[in-house]
MIPA-602123 format. One record per residue (C-alpha): y, z, x. Coordinates in steps of 0.25 Angstrom, whole numbers, plus 5000, padded with zeros to 4 digits. Each point is the difference from the previous one (the first is absolute). Example, Ala and Ser with C-alpha at 12.3 -4.5 7.8 and 13.67 -1.06 7.14 Angstrom:
BEGIN
498250315049 501449985006 
//
This chain:
BEGIN
510250364913 499149894995 498550035001 499149905006 498549984997 498949915005 498749944994 499049955010 499049914993 498750025008 498949994989 499549865003 498649995005 500349895010 498849914998 500549905009 499950095012 498550004998 499950145005 499550144996 501350065004 501050014990 501149895002 501250085003 499350095010 499749885009 500850035013 501249925005 500250055015 499150114998 500750064987 499549974986 500949904992 500450104990 500450105010 501049905006 500649984986 500150154997 500750025014 501049894997 500450054986 500050145004 501049965011 500849934989 500350144993 499050014988 500150134993 498649974993 498949915003 498849964991 498949925005 499149934990 498550015004 498849944994 498849955008 499750105011 501050104994 499550125007 499949935014 501549954999 500550144995 499250065012 500849915010 501350024993 499950154998 501350064995 500949895004 500049954985 499650044986 498949924993 499749934987 498749934997 499849864994 498650014995 500049854996 500749905008 500849934989 501149945009 501250055008 500850034987 498950094995 499950075014 501550034999 499850064986 499050115006 501250065007 500750034987 499450144999 500750045013 501349914999 500349964986 501350054994 500650035014 501449945003 500149935013 499549885008 498549965002 499549925011 498749934997 499249955012 498649955003 499150085009 499549885007 501449965006 500050085013 501149925007 501250034991 501050095008 500750124996 501449935002 499549894990 499750104989 501350075002 500849874999 499249964988 500450134993 501449995004 500249864995 499350044987 500950124998 501349935004 499749894991 499850084987 498749924997 498850064992 499149935010 500149945013 498949915007 499750005015 500049855003 499949925012 500149855004 498849925005 500049865005 498749984993 500050094988 498749934994 499250114992 501250094998 500850044988 501349935000 501350084997 500949924991 501550035000 501049974989 501449955001 500550145004 499050015011 499350114993 498549994998 499649934988 498550005001 498850005009 499149884998 498649995006 499749885009 499049944990 501050014989 501249955008 500649864997 500249905011 501550055002 499550155001 499049965010 501149975009 500650145000 499750085013 500350144995 498850074996 499650134993 499450105010 499450104990 500950115004 501150054989 501150104998 500250054985 500850094992 498950104998 500350024985 500149854998 498749975007 499250094991 500649964987 499749855004 498650045004 499850044986 500249864995 499149935010 498949914994 498749955006 500149874993 499749915012 498849935006 499650125008 500150104989 500950095009 501350074999 500949945011 501250085006 500749875002 500149994984 500950125001 501149915006 499949914988 500150124990 501250055007 500749865000 499749994985 500650134997 501349955007 499850095012 500449965014 499049965010 500349985015 499349955013 500150055014 499649895010 499450065013 500249905011 498750035007 498949944992 498950055009 500250154995 499749964986 498649965003 498950064990 498750025006 498949954991 498949955010 499650015015 500949885004 501250074994 499650135007 500049935013 501349944998 500650144996 499450065013 500749895008 501350014994 500050155001 499649995015 501149915003 501050084993 499650135007 500049935014 501449944997 500550144996 499550065013 500549895009 501450014993 499950155004 499849975015 498449995001 499549895009 498849934993 499549905009 499249924990 500450044985 498949914994 498950085008 500650144998 499650084988 501050124997 499850094988 501350024992 499850155001 500150005015 501250055007 500449925013 501250035009 500849905007 499649955014 498550014996 499249875004 498849964992 499149895006 499149904992 498850054993 500550144998 499850074987 500950134996 499550064988 500450124990 501150105004 500049975014 501250035008 500349935013 501150055009 501049925008 499549925012 498650014997 499149885002 498949974990 499049895003 499549905002 498850014990 500250154997 499850074987 500950134997 499750084987 500850124995 500450045014 501250055007 500349925013 501050065009 501149925008 499649925012 498550014996 499249875002 498749984992 499349875003 498749944995 499750134993 499850074987 500650134996 500050084987 500650124994 500450065013 501350055007 500249925013 501150055010 501149945008 499749905012 498550004997 499249895005 498849964991 499049885002 499549905001 498850034991 500350144997 499750074986 500850124996 499350064988 500650094989 500650145003 500349975015 501350055006 500449945013 501150065009 501149935008 499649915012 498550004997 499249885005 498849954991 499449885007 499049904996 498850034992 500450144997 499750074986 500850124996 499750084988 500650134994 500550045014 501350065005 500449945014 501050065008 501249945008 499749915012 498550004998 499249885004 498849944992 499949875008 498749944995 498650004993 500050144994 499950074987 500950124997 499750064987 500350144994 500750045012 501350075005 500449955014 501250065007 501049935009 499849935013 498549984998 499249895005 498849954993 499149915008 499349884995 498850024991 500350144996 499550054986 500450124992 498650034994 500650064987 498849994990 498750074999 499549924988 500650104990 501350055005 501249955008 500550095012 501250015008 500249965015 501250075007 500549945013 501150085006 501249955008 499949935013 498449994999 499349885006 498849954994 499149915008 499449874996 498849994991 500150154995 499550064987 500750124995 499150064990 500850084989 500450114998 500550005014 501350035008 500349945013 501150105007 501349975005 500049925013 498549995001 499249885004 498749954994 499249925010 499649854996 498749994992 500050154995 499550044987 500850134997 499450104990 500850125004 501450045002 500749965013 500950115006 501449965004 500149945014 498549985001 499249885004 498849994990 498849915004 498949994990 499049895005 498750005007 500050005016 499849865006 498749975006 499849885009 498549955003 500149925013 499249875000 499650014985 500649874996 499349925010 498650064996 500449964985 500249865005 498749995008 499250064988 500649884991 499549905010 498550065000 
//
C-alpha cells in the first residue's frame, strides 16, 4: 500500500496580522488555524506529518504536541526552501506527499482525499489543488495545454491579457510524488526579485523534465482561503461558522437564526435540539436531543441532557442532567454536576457543586463547593459560605431539606435529611435530620420609637 506524507508550511511570521501571536495560532472558531489543517490531513489518512516551523517554533510545537513531527526553517527564504527542511525526515521515501499551508483552515478532509485520489489515478508527479474564481485578480493563474494538463502557473503580475481572463487559480496546496519532489527541490533557484526559493517553481522543473503535472479543481472556492490578515481571519470565521451551522441543521438541529448563532466545530448536538439567537456553544460540548439552548446563552465544554432548557445563562465545564431548567441569568461555573429535573432560576450562581434530582434553586443564591441531595428547596438569598480567606470548605445538604430565605450556611457544615433552616439564619453547626434550626437574634419591638424619632427631627 502506498505511503502518504504531509508537509505543513507553518514558518511564516505573518507580519500582516500585526500581532504578537504567531500567525498559524490565531484561532478560527476557537481552534488555532494550524490545528484545523492537521485535523483535516490526519483524517485524510497521512502516515507521517512534518510541520515546518520558524518564528515562534516552540509555541507552535507546544500547541501541536505529538500530532506532527517538526523541522525548523531558521531563515524564511520562501516556500520551496521551507519544503526542503522536511528532507531530513522524508527524502528518499516512496509515496505521495501533500504540501499544505498552515494558514488554510477551511480545506476539508474530503477535499484532500479527492486531491490525493486524483493525483494517484492520473499518474502525475505533481497535482495542484485549484479552484475557479469570478474575480481572480492577484492570484496565480493555472495555464493548461491542449491535453488539458497543467502547462505552467503564471503570477498575476506576469500574466498576459489572455491569461488574465483565466478563472482557474493556484490555491497553494499540492500533491507530489515524494521522490520527484525532493529531486526537483535540489534544482530550485532563487534568481528572482525576492531572492527566495518558490515551491511553484517545482512545477516548472517537473514540466521541463517531461513529467506529468495535473490539477484537481475544488468547486468550493471559499475553502481555499489563505489567512494573511485580520480581514481574512474574519472571513474564515464566518465561513466556518456557516458551514458548521449548516451541518447541524442537516442533522436535525433547529437553529432559529444561523447568522447570530456560534457553534464550535467540535461540539456534538443531537437532532431535535433547538438553538435560539445569540447563543454560543463552545469546545467539546454535547447537547442531547430536545434540549433548548438560548436565547443569549453561552455553553462551554458542557454535557447538557435531553429536554433541558438553558436560557439567558452561562455554563462552563459542567455536567447538566435531563429536563433541567436553567435561567434566566444563571451562571453555572466549572465542575458542577446538576441532576435530572433540577430547577435553577434567575440570578443563581452554582460553582463546583453537586445538585441532586428534583431540587430547586429558584433565585438569587450562591451555591459553591456543595453537595446537595434530592428534593431540596433552597430559598432566595441563600449563601454557602465556603471560603475563610485561605481554604475552601464543603457544605452538605441532605435529601428533602428546606433552606429558608436569606440563610448563610458557613462551611464546613451539614444540614441533615428532611431538616428545616429558618429564614434569616446563619448556620455554623451541623443540623440534625428532621430538625428545625433557627440561628438569628430574637425580635424586639419598641413601641412608639418611630414617633419619637420623627419628633426629634422637627426640634
